C-alpha positions in Angstrom: -18.1 23.2 -12.0 -17.2 21.4 -8.7 -13.6 20.9 -10.0 -13.2 24.6 -10.6 -14.4 25.4 -7.2 -12.1 22.9 -5.6 -9.1 24.2 -7.5 -9.9 27.7 -6.4 -10.2 26.6 -2.8 -6.8 24.8 -3.0 -5.2 27.9 -4.4 -6.7 30.1 -1.8 -5.7 27.8 1.0 -2.1 27.6 -0.4 -1.7 31.3 -0.7 -3.1 31.9 2.8 -0.8 29.3 4.3 2.3 30.8 2.7 1.4 34.2 4.0 0.9 33.0 7.6 3.8 30.6 7.6 6.5 32.6 5.8 9.8 31.0 4.9 11.2 28.3 7.3 14.3 26.2 7.3 14.2 22.4 7.8 14.7 21.2 11.3 18.2 20.2 12.5 19.0 16.5 12.9 18.9 16.4 16.7 15.9 18.8 17.2 13.2 16.5 15.8 11.4 14.3 18.3 8.1 13.7 16.6 7.4 13.1 12.9 3.8 12.5 11.6 3.5 10.8 8.3 0.3 10.6 6.2 -0.3 7.7 3.9 -3.8 6.4 3.1 -5.2 3.3 1.3 -4.3 -0.3 2.2 -1.5 -2.6 3.0 0.3 -2.3 -0.4 0.4 1.5 -0.4 1.7 1.5 3.2 4.4 -1.1 2.3 5.5 1.1 -0.6 6.2 3.8 1.9 8.5 1.8 4.2 11.7 2.7 2.3 10.9 6.4 2.7 10.0 5.9 6.4 13.4 4.2 6.9 15.1 7.1 5.2 13.3 9.6 7.5 14.5 7.6 10.5 18.1 7.8 9.2 17.8 11.6 8.8 16.2 12.0 12.2 17.3 9.0 14.4 16.0 10.5 17.6 12.4 11.0 16.3 9.4 8.8 16.7 7.3 8.5 13.6 3.5 8.5 14.0 1.2 7.7 11.1 -2.2 8.9 9.9 -3.9 6.4 7.6 -7.3 5.2 6.5 -7.5 2.0 8.6 -5.0 1.2 11.4 -5.5 -2.5 10.9 -3.8 -2.2 7.5 -0.9 -0.4 9.1 -0.4 -2.9 12.0 2.8 -4.2 10.6 4.4 -0.7 10.6 4.2 -0.5 14.4 6.6 -3.4 14.6 9.4 -1.2 13.2 11.4 0.2 16.2 11.1 3.9 15.2 7.3 3.8 14.6 5.0 5.2 17.3 1.2 5.8 17.3 -1.4 5.9 14.7 -4.6 7.7 13.8 -7.4 6.8 11.5 -8.6 9.4 8.9 -11.9 8.6 7.1 -10.7 10.5 4.0 -12.4 8.3 1.5 -15.8 8.8 3.1 -15.6 12.6 3.0 -17.4 14.5 0.2 -17.4 18.3 -0.2 -21.2 18.3 -0.9 -21.7 17.1 2.7 -19.7 19.9 4.2 -22.9 21.0 6.0 -22.9 17.8 8.0 -21.3 17.7 11.5 -20.0 14.2 10.7 -18.0 15.7 7.8 -16.2 18.1 10.1 -15.7 15.5 12.8 -13.9 13.3 10.2 -11.8 16.1 9.0 -10.9 17.2 12.6 -9.8 13.7 13.7 -6.2 13.9 12.2 -5.8 17.5 13.2 -6.5 16.7 16.8 -4.0 13.8 16.6 -1.4 16.1 15.1 -1.9 18.7 17.9 -2.0 16.2 20.8 1.8 16.5 21.1 4.2 19.0 19.5 4.8 18.0 15.8 8.3 18.8 14.6 7.8 17.5 11.1 4.8 16.6 9.0 5.2 14.5 5.9 2.5 13.7 3.4 3.1 10.7 1.1 -0.4 10.3 -0.2 -0.8 10.9 -3.9 -4.5 11.1 -4.6 -6.3 11.1 -7.9 -9.4 12.9 -6.6 -9.1 16.6 -6.3 -11.5 16.8 -3.3 -9.2 14.5 -1.4 -6.3 16.8 -2.2 -8.2 19.7 -0.7 -9.0 17.8 2.5 -5.4 16.6 2.9 -4.0 20.0 2.3 -6.4 21.4 4.8 -5.0 19.0 7.4 -1.5 20.0 6.6 -2.3 23.7 6.9 -3.9 23.1 10.3 -1.2 20.7 11.6 0.9 23.3 13.5 4.0 21.4 12.5 7.3 23.2 12.7 8.1 22.1 9.1 6.0 20.3 6.5 6.7 18.5 3.2 4.5 16.7 0.8 3.1 16.2 -2.7 1.2 19.0 -4.6 -1.1 18.9 -7.6 0.6 20.2 -10.7 -1.5 23.3 -11.1 -0.1 24.7 -7.9 2.9 27.0 -8.1 5.3 26.9 -5.2 5.1 24.8 -2.1 1.5 25.7 -1.1 0.6 24.6 2.4 4.0 22.9 2.7 7.4 24.4 3.4 8.7 22.2 0.5 6.8 20.0 -2.0 7.3 17.9 -5.0 4.9 18.1 -7.9 2.8 15.0 -8.7 4.2 15.0 -12.3 7.6 14.0 -10.9 6.2 10.5 -10.4 5.8 10.0 -14.2 5.7 6.3 -15.0 8.0 5.3 -12.1 7.2 3.1 -9.1 6.0 4.8 -6.0 9.0 3.8 -3.9 11.6 6.2 -5.5 8.9 8.9 -5.7 8.4 8.7 -2.0 12.2 8.9 -1.5 12.0 12.1 -3.6 9.7 13.5 -1.0 12.1 12.7 1.8 15.0 14.1 -0.2 13.4 17.6 0.3 15.0 17.3 3.8 18.4 15.7 2.9 20.0 12.7 1.3 17.4 10.0 1.2 19.5 7.3 -0.6 18.3 4.8 -3.2 17.4 1.8 -1.1 13.8 0.8 -2.1 13.7 -2.5 -0.1 10.4 -2.8 1.7 9.9 -4.1 5.2 7.2 -6.3 6.7 8.5 -7.4 10.1 7.6 -10.9 11.3 8.6 -12.9 14.4 10.4 -16.2 13.8 7.7 -18.0 15.8 5.0 -16.7 13.4 6.7 -18.2 10.4 7.5 -21.4 12.3 3.9 -21.9 13.3 2.7 -21.3 9.7 5.3 -23.8 8.4 4.1 -26.4 10.9 0.5 -26.0 9.9 1.4 -26.4 6.2 3.5 -29.4 7.0 0.7 -31.1 9.0 -1.9 -30.3 6.3 0.2 -31.2 3.3 3.2 -33.3 4.4 6.1 -33.5 2.0 4.7 -30.9 -0.4 6.3 -27.8 -1.6 3.8 -25.0 -1.1 2.2 -22.5 -3.6 0.4 -19.6 -1.9 -2.6 -18.2 -3.9 -4.3 -14.9 -3.3 -7.3 -14.5 -5.6 -8.8 -11.2 -4.3 -8.2 -7.6 -5.1 -9.8 -4.2 -4.3 -11.9 -4.1 -7.5 -13.5 -6.7 -9.7 -11.6 -5.6 -12.8 -8.4 -6.6 -11.1 -9.4 -10.3 -10.6 -7.8 -12.9 -12.8 -10.7 -15.2 -13.6 -11.4 -17.7 -10.9 -11.7 -20.6 -13.4 -8.1 -20.0 -14.4 -7.0 -20.1 -10.7 -8.8 -23.4 -10.5 -7.0 -24.8 -13.5 -3.7 -23.5 -12.2 -4.2 -25.0 -8.8 -5.1 -28.4 -10.3 -2.0 -28.4 -12.4 0.0 -27.7 -9.2 -1.6 -30.6 -7.5 -0.9 -33.0 -10.4 2.8 -32.1 -10.1 2.9 -32.7 -6.4 2.6 -29.2 -5.0 0.3 -28.2 -2.1 -1.8 -25.0 -2.1 -2.4 -22.5 0.7 -5.2 -20.1 0.0 -5.2 -16.7 1.7 -7.4 -13.6 1.8 -10.1 -11.8 3.7 -13.5 -13.2 4.7 -15.0 -11.4 1.8 -12.8 -13.3 -0.6 -13.9 -16.7 0.8 -16.3 -17.3 -2.1 -13.4 -17.2 -4.5 -11.1 -19.5 -2.6 -13.8 -22.0 -1.8 -14.2 -22.6 -5.6 -10.5 -23.5 -5.8 -10.5 -25.6 -2.5 -13.4 -27.8 -3.5 -11.7 -28.6 -6.8 -8.6 -30.1 -5.2 -8.1 -33.4 -3.5 -7.8 -33.7 0.3 -4.3 -33.3 1.6 -3.3 -30.9 -1.1 -4.9 -27.6 0.1 -5.2 -25.5 3.2 -7.7 -22.7 3.0 -7.1 -20.1 5.7 -9.1 -17.3 3.9 -10.7 -15.0 6.5 -9.2 -16.9 9.4 -5.9 -15.1 9.9 -4.6 -11.7 11.1 -2.5 -9.7 8.7 0.7 -10.9 10.3 -0.5 -14.6 10.2 -1.4 -14.2 6.6 2.1 -12.8 5.9 3.6 -15.7 7.8 1.9 -18.2 5.4 3.3 -16.3 2.5 6.8 -16.4 4.1 6.5 -20.1 4.7 5.5 -20.8 1.1 7.8 -21.6 -1.9 5.9 -19.5 -4.4 3.3 -16.7 -4.3 0.8 -16.1 -7.1 -1.8 -13.4 -6.9 -3.5 -10.3 -8.3 -2.4 -6.7 -7.9 -3.3 -6.4 -4.2 -1.8 -6.1 -0.7 -0.6 -9.7 -0.4 1.4 -9.4 -3.6 3.4 -6.5 -2.2 3.8 -8.5 1.1 5.3 -11.4 -0.8 7.8 -9.1 -2.5 8.7 -7.4 0.7 9.3 -10.9 2.3 11.5 -11.7 -0.8 9.5 -14.8 -1.7 9.4 -15.9 -5.4 6.4 -14.0 -6.7 4.2 -13.9 -9.8 1.9 -10.8 -9.9 -1.1 -10.9 -12.3 -1.7 -7.3 -13.3 -4.8 -6.2 -15.1 -5.9 -2.6 -15.2 -3.7 -0.2 -13.2 -0.7 2.0 -13.4 3.0 1.2 -13.2 3.4 3.2 -10.0 2.0 0.2 -8.1 3.6 -2.7 -9.8 6.9 -1.6 -11.5 9.1 -3.9 -9.6 12.6 -5.0 -10.6 13.1 -8.3 -12.5 15.0 -9.6 -9.4 12.0 -8.9 -7.2 9.0 -10.5 -9.0 7.7 -11.8 -12.2 5.1 -9.3 -13.2 2.7 -10.5 -15.9 0.9 -7.5 -17.3 -2.3 -7.9 -19.3 -1.7 -6.1 -22.6 -5.2 -4.6 -22.9 -5.5 -1.0 -21.9 -8.2 -0.1 -19.4 -8.8 3.0 -17.2 -9.7 1.5 -13.9 -10.8 4.8 -12.4 -14.0 4.8 -14.5 -14.6 1.0 -14.7 -13.5 -0.6 -11.4 -16.1 -3.2 -11.4 -16.5 -3.7 -15.1 -15.7 -7.0 -16.9 -12.1 -7.1 -18.0 -10.8 -9.0 -21.0 -7.9 -11.0 -19.5 -5.3 -12.4 -22.0 -2.9 -13.9 -19.4 -3.3 -17.7 -19.8 -2.9 -20.5 -17.3 -0.1 -21.9 -19.5 1.9 -18.6 -19.2 1.5 -18.4 -15.4 2.3 -22.1 -14.9 5.4 -21.9 -17.1 6.8 -19.1 -14.9 5.8 -21.0 -11.8 7.7 -24.1 -12.8 10.8 -21.9 -13.4 10.6 -20.2 -10.0 10.0 -23.6 -8.3 12.9 -25.3 -10.0 
């Protein structure tokens, strides 16, 4: 029932927006001064957007690009790019239609609209592809209220025409592809977006130098393997006992381990750290900023981790990477063979319904270590 209501509201909003807006042409190259881009979720999702942001900058080099996202802390690296400007947090994932009677619901929904209207917005771009219909409704409401001179984005397949946008791509255009070329498809609604899908995570040389020095002092003479054992959902976690065995093999062969992650992942990394001899491990879990964590990845010889933000950071930094992929869709992990070794667990599993359910991992320590030795050779 609720889904039918949401679909009806989306159609109504789309028709109303088209009537009010009419037909508009894309802005000229030199007329755009402010672009606002929306992309939710975490570090990995934002990193997958960087090729499209770069393409936007090429099309409109005089524009500043502001960003609306879930948590600005996850987007901190974006503001190191020279064409990025300000940011706004949007509590999308905390909004539920059944709480529309609550003042806090409308405050949360109004926050990105206020940000959009603080200054003239020449171009609004929505990159967020959501799987929950209610979130589509909330995002489309923001786009309809943005007062942007032109707007592009992603529409659910049941909508005919551009809806609240001036131009839109249907979500089915994604197919089984990676998100990076799909986001470039969004930008191509405005002009030639190119095919460069290289991601960017800017770091200062001193940041990498300091991380390298800490690793050298903690594990002198060792080549370094960086492990990230966390993920957004329990079903995405390669078993901790396999990480322990993998780390012990690394130590026996003379490698050092640096363990990264958030404070909430400390329980995982502590199990690995206590199984290793002194002088062979540095556990910085929960003790780094996002950029400091990335610097440890950059200073390492190999990254091994689950399908989570640090894996995407390692690929963006062009470090040898092994990604351990359990439940999930290719849109997040379909990297080229030259970018990473992606080990996909062969057992099918719909993570949307079972995010914290036990997952039958088939990927073995032998398989991971064999690839690690090849990449470290």
